[in-house]
C-alpha positions as CSV (number, residue, x, y, z in Angstrom):
1,X,-90.6,-10.1,-67.5
2,X,-89.3,-8.0,-64.6
3,X,-85.8,-9.1,-65.4
4,X,-86.0,-7.8,-68.9
5,X,-87.3,-4.4,-67.6
6,X,-84.2,-4.2,-65.4
7,X,-81.9,-5.0,-68.3
8,X,-83.6,-2.3,-70.4
9,X,-83.2,0.4,-67.6
10,X,-79.5,-0.4,-66.9
11,X,-78.1,1.4,-69.9
12,X,-80.3,4.4,-69.1
13,X,-78.8,4.7,-65.6
14,X,-75.3,5.1,-67.1
15,X,-76.6,8.2,-69.0
16,X,-77.4,10.1,-65.8
17,X,-75.0,13.0,-65.1
18,X,-72.2,12.3,-62.8
19,X,-71.9,14.9,-60.0
20,X,-68.6,16.4,-59.0
21,X,-67.2,15.8,-55.6
22,X,-69.0,17.7,-52.9
23,X,-67.1,19.8,-50.3
24,X,-68.2,20.7,-46.8
25,X,-67.6,24.2,-45.7
26,X,-65.9,24.5,-42.4
27,X,-65.7,27.5,-40.0
28,X,-62.0,27.3,-38.9
29,X,-58.6,26.6,-40.4
30,X,-55.8,25.1,-38.4
31,X,-52.6,26.5,-39.8
32,X,-49.0,25.7,-38.8
33,X,-46.4,28.5,-38.9
34,X,-42.6,27.9,-38.7
35,X,-40.3,30.8,-38.0
36,X,-37.1,29.4,-39.5
37,X,-34.7,31.9,-37.8
38,X,-36.1,31.3,-34.3
39,X,-36.7,27.6,-34.9
40,X,-40.2,28.1,-33.5
41,X,-43.4,26.3,-34.7
42,X,-46.9,27.6,-33.8
43,X,-50.2,26.0,-34.6
44,X,-53.1,28.5,-34.8
45,X,-56.8,28.2,-35.3
46,X,-58.2,31.0,-37.5
47,X,-61.9,31.5,-38.2
48,X,-63.0,31.8,-41.9
49,X,-63.2,35.5,-42.9
50,X,-60.9,36.6,-40.1
51,X,-57.2,37.4,-39.8
52,X,-54.5,36.5,-37.3
53,X,-51.1,38.1,-36.6
54,X,-48.3,35.6,-36.0
55,X,-45.0,37.3,-35.5
56,X,-44.5,39.4,-38.7
57,X,-47.2,37.5,-40.7
58,X,-50.8,38.5,-41.1
59,X,-52.8,35.4,-42.2
60,X,-56.4,35.7,-43.5
61,X,-58.6,32.7,-44.2
62,X,-61.1,33.2,-47.0
63,X,-62.5,29.7,-47.2
64,X,-61.9,26.3,-45.6
65,X,-63.4,23.1,-47.1
66,X,-63.3,19.4,-46.3
67,X,-63.6,16.8,-49.0
68,X,-66.7,14.7,-49.3
69,X,-67.0,12.6,-46.1
70,X,-67.3,9.5,-48.3
71,X,-63.9,10.2,-50.1
72,X,-60.5,10.1,-48.6
73,X,-60.3,13.0,-46.1
74,X,-58.6,16.1,-47.4
75,X,-58.9,19.8,-46.5
76,X,-58.5,22.9,-48.7
77,X,-58.2,26.5,-47.6
78,X,-57.9,29.8,-49.5
79,X,-55.3,31.7,-47.6
80,X,-53.8,35.2,-47.9
81,X,-50.5,35.9,-46.1
82,X,-48.9,39.3,-45.7
83,X,-45.6,40.2,-44.2
84,X,-45.2,43.5,-42.3
85,X,-42.3,44.8,-44.4
86,X,-43.3,43.2,-47.8
87,X,-47.1,43.3,-48.1
88,X,-49.0,40.4,-49.7
89,X,-46.6,37.5,-50.2
90,X,-49.1,34.6,-50.7
91,X,-52.7,34.3,-52.0
92,X,-53.8,30.8,-53.1
93,X,-55.3,27.5,-52.1
94,X,-53.5,25.2,-49.8
95,X,-54.3,21.5,-49.3
96,X,-53.6,19.6,-46.1
97,X,-52.8,16.3,-47.9
98,X,-50.1,17.8,-50.1
99,X,-48.3,20.4,-47.9
100,X,-45.2,20.3,-50.0
101,X,-47.0,21.4,-53.2
102,X,-48.2,24.8,-52.0
103,X,-47.0,26.0,-48.7
104,X,-45.7,29.5,-48.3
105,X,-42.1,29.4,-49.4
106,X,-40.4,32.4,-47.8
107,X,-36.9,32.9,-46.5
108,X,-38.2,33.5,-43.0
109,X,-41.4,31.4,-42.6
110,X,-43.1,28.3,-43.7
111,X,-46.9,28.1,-43.5
112,X,-49.1,25.1,-44.2
113,X,-52.7,24.0,-43.7
114,X,-53.2,21.3,-41.1
115,X,-57.0,20.8,-41.3
116,X,-60.3,22.6,-41.3
117,X,-62.7,22.3,-38.4
């Protein structure tokens, strides 16, 4: 009798809503900046909600998130980048697992997200 009850409930379980992936907010973004002209690479840790000045770039981190710990590890950050002589040159999400998809593409600098901590 118990077996038939389980068989009856199985289809109902499949009707439960599926939740979207959860993300864990992190407090700091680790960002790598490459000055193409000088051939210099710097890795900086920037707290969420704060800005850092690296050479001619001002980098502001608006959010930094880690994918659900039970999924493959990935990090996402909303980053705004300004250049002293040009103003805002980048404002978008970056992901650590796909740095080639959305790094800052500028004649002088490359910027990409390494991870969130």
